N, C-alpha and C positions, 0 to 999 in steps of 0.2 A: 504494499500499500504505500503510495507515494505521499508527500507532506500535504499537498491539497486535499487528497481523498481522506487522509487521516483527520485533518481539520474539519471537513465537512461531516465525517462520521462523529467527530466530538461534538459539532454543533447540534446534530440530529439527537444525540444522546442526552445533551443538556436541555434541548426542547421537550424531550419526552418527559424529563423530571419537572420541568417548569409547567408543562400542560397538566401533568398528573396533580401537582400541588395546587394549582388553580382550580382544577375541577373539585379536588377535595375541599378546598375553601368555599367554593361555590355551594357545595352540597351541605357543608357544615353551617354557612351563614343563612341558608334556606331553613334550617331548624328541624328538618322532618327526616331526612335520609341519614344524616350523620349527626350524632350527638356526643357530648362529652369534650374533654380537652383534646386539642389538635395542635401541634407544632409543625410549622412549615419551614422548608429549607430554601425558599425563594431567595435566589441571589447567591447560594452557596453551591450550585450545581457542579462547578468544575471539580471539586474534591472527589466526590464519588466516581465521576466519569473517568477521571485520570487514575485514580487508585485501583479500582476494581479491575481494570484489564490487566493488572499485574498479578492477580490472584488465580491460583489454580483451582480445580474443582473440588479438591480435598481440603483446601484452606478454610479457615473459620473466621467469619467477620462478625463482630459485635457492635451495634450502634447505639446511639443514644434515642431519646423519645422524639427526637427530630430525624427520624430514620427512613421516612418513605423513599426518599431519593437515593440512599445506599442500597435499599432492597431492591429498586428497580434496576439500578446499575449493576448489581450482583446477579441478575437474572430472574428475580421473582416477578411473575406475570402482573402487569397492570391491573387486569380484572380481578385477580385474587387479592390484590391490595385493596382496591376499591370497595370490593364485597366485604372484606374484613372490617374496614373503617365503617361500612354501613351496616354491620351486624348481620350479614346474609350467611347463609348456611354454606355457601360456596366460596366463603373466605378462606384465605390460607390456613386459619386456625378455627374455622366453622363459626366464625363471628364471635369468638370468645375473647379474643386479644384486643380488639379494636385499634385505634390508631397508635396508641403508645406501647403496646406489648406483643405485637405480633411476631412470629417466627416462622422461618421456613427452611430448615436444615437441609432439606433435599437440594437446595440451591447454594448452600454454604452460608446462608444467612442465619445466624443463630441468635437473633433476637434483638428488640429493642430493650431499653430498661428506663424506668422513671426514677429510679434511685440514682441522684447525680454522682457520676464517677464509678458506678457499680460494674461497668463494663470491663473496667481495667483488671480487676483481680480475677474476673470470670475468664478473661482472655488468657491470662497468666496460667490459670489452671488448665485451660485447654491445650496451651503450648507444652505444659510439663506432662499431661496425659499423653500428648503425642510422643513425648520422648520415651515413655514406658510402653506404649501399645504398638510402637513401630510405625506409626502413621506418618511421622515426619511432617506433620502439618505446620504451617505458618499460621499464627494467629493475629489478626489485625483488629484493633479497638478503636473507636472513635469517641472523643469526649469534646465537650465545650471548654473554653479558657477557665471559667470558674470551677470546673471539676477538678483541675489539677491542684486546687487547694484542699482538696478532701483528704483526710487521713488514709483511707482505703487506697486511694490513688498513689499515695507516697509508698505505701507498703507494696503495692504491685509493681511500681517502677523499680523500687529496690530489689525485690525478690527476682525479677526478670534479669536484672543486670547481674546478681551475685550468681545466679545459675546459668547466665548466658542462653536465656530461653528465646527462641525464635519469635519474638513479638514485635509488631510494628505499632507504636502507640501514635495515634493521629489525633491532634488537637486542633479542632476548627476554632480558630481565634476571630469571632466576628465583633470583637471589641466590648461586647456586652455580656456580663454574667448575669443572665435573666434581665434585670433592670438597672443594674449597677456598672458603670464603666470598670473594665478590668484595671485600667491603670490607677484607679483609685483604691485598689484592693490588695496590690502587691507592691514590694520594693523594687523589683525589677521586672519590667513590663515585657521584656523579650523573654518569653516563657521557655523557649527551646534551650536557653543557656542553663536551665536546671539539670540537663542531660549530664553535664560534665560532673555534677556533683554525685551522680548515681554511678558514673563510670561507663556510661553508653554514648554512643553517637547522637548527635542531635543536628537539626537543620531548621531554619525559617524558610518557608516556601511562599511563593506567590499563589495563593489558594484560589485566585480567579483565573488561573491559567491551567487548563487540563494537561498540557504537555509538560509543564513544570512540575505538576504533581506526580504525573506518570514517571518522569525521571527520578525524582526523589524517592518514590516508593519502590521502583525498580532497584535502585541502589540499596536501600534498606532491605528489601526482600533477599537480594543476593547475599548481604551481610549475614542476615539471619540463617538462611538456608545453609551457608558454609560454616556455621558454628561461630560467627562474629558476634552474636548476641543481638539485643533489642536496639531500637532507634526510636527517638522521640522527634516527630515531625510537627512543627506548628504552621498550620495552613492559615495564612492571613486572608480573610474574606470579609463578608458583610451581608447579614440579612436585610432584605428590602421589605420585610414585613414585621410585625410585632413578635415578641417572645412567644406569644399563643395568640390564637383567634379571640379577639375581643380587647387585646392590649391597646390602649389608647396612645401609647408611645409619647407620653408628655416628657420624658426623660431625654429625648433626642436633642442633640446639639444643633444650633443653628447651621443650615446648609449641609448638614450631614448627608441626608438621604440624596440631595442632588448630586453630591460628589460620588456617592455610591452608585447611583444609577448610570453614571459615566464609565464606572470602572467594573461593574458587574460582567460576569463571564460571557454571557450571550451577546451583549451589546459590544464588548471588546473583540470577541472572535469574529462576529458579523463584520464590524468595521475593518478587521485585519484581512478577511477574505475579499471585501470590497476593494481595498486598496491594493491587493495582490493581483485585481483583475478578474476574479472569478465571477462568472456569470450570475446576475441577479436571480435568474430562474433556478439555479442550482442552489443557491442560498435560501431562496424561498421554499423550495422543495423539502429541505430539512425540516423547515418549521412546519410545513402543511402535512407532511406524512405523520410528524409526531402528534400533532393535534387530532388528526383523523383517527389514529390508533387509540388515543386515549378517550375520545368521544365514543369510539365503538366499544372499548372496554367497559366504560361507565354505564352504558346502555345495557350490556350483558350482565353486568354485576347487579344492577338495579331490578333487572327483571327476575332474579333468582329469589327464592323465598327467604323470609326472615328465619334467623336460626331458632331452633326450637328451645324455649326456656328449660325444657326438662332435661336437656344435655349440658346445662350450665356447670355441673359439677364433675362432668366426664373429664378425665385426665388430671384431676386434682388429688393430690397426694398429702398425707399428714402423718 
């Protein structure tokens, strides 16, 4: 695949995530098809698109509650994601997980987590298990910037480094720890620098450039697979929506969103393709195909029956 084709493929993949998130937002705001807490990754599409191309079929990915885009990039079908969010029986977890808790291990997507930072120790466990079961899997875990201040996150980073486990820690730094700016919560706002204290590799990456993310994850994955231990990658990005649906975003700084819209990944890559002389029709095709796919997936998902309440306790163990 040449550079132009790769970039067009990235654009299409990011449009798929954008269209999915916008459809979920539409259904949630409507208040009937999707209920409950929903967190969207609009503006953060480059991370999952760049990272997931470097994962193999046996590798394990653990996302945050802002995980729809990571699931889609990992290969989870859009129809199954939407059906799950809408409480349909055909959802990837039969409508039991909803927006923030679904999992699809058959696609290497081992779930979202609403406990901030909880994916880090779980991923470390998956990597450690791979050492003993012979699976040799790579574990990748995604967290937000605020999650790196959690005690469990510290313990996970330390253990992964001490045992040289094959883990790629991906921190999506969108500058906001929920509703508080990260630079007001830490003494050193360049979070990747913490890696040195654990004895692992670290890097800050342009999280709005899928090619940059891909290159960084490829290097980290090669290091992990060859026994070189874990890596902490800080992806610099920006969400274009609230922390959750219903967030009035009064905390935003003047001009912040205007600047973010200029730098968001789809706008940037579209501009780069136009500047390179790629035909407008090919660029538009990437968007149109993605939107058509998501509309079709949504229609199929919403046509499915609601989950049977009698099955709510299935697969629950105590």
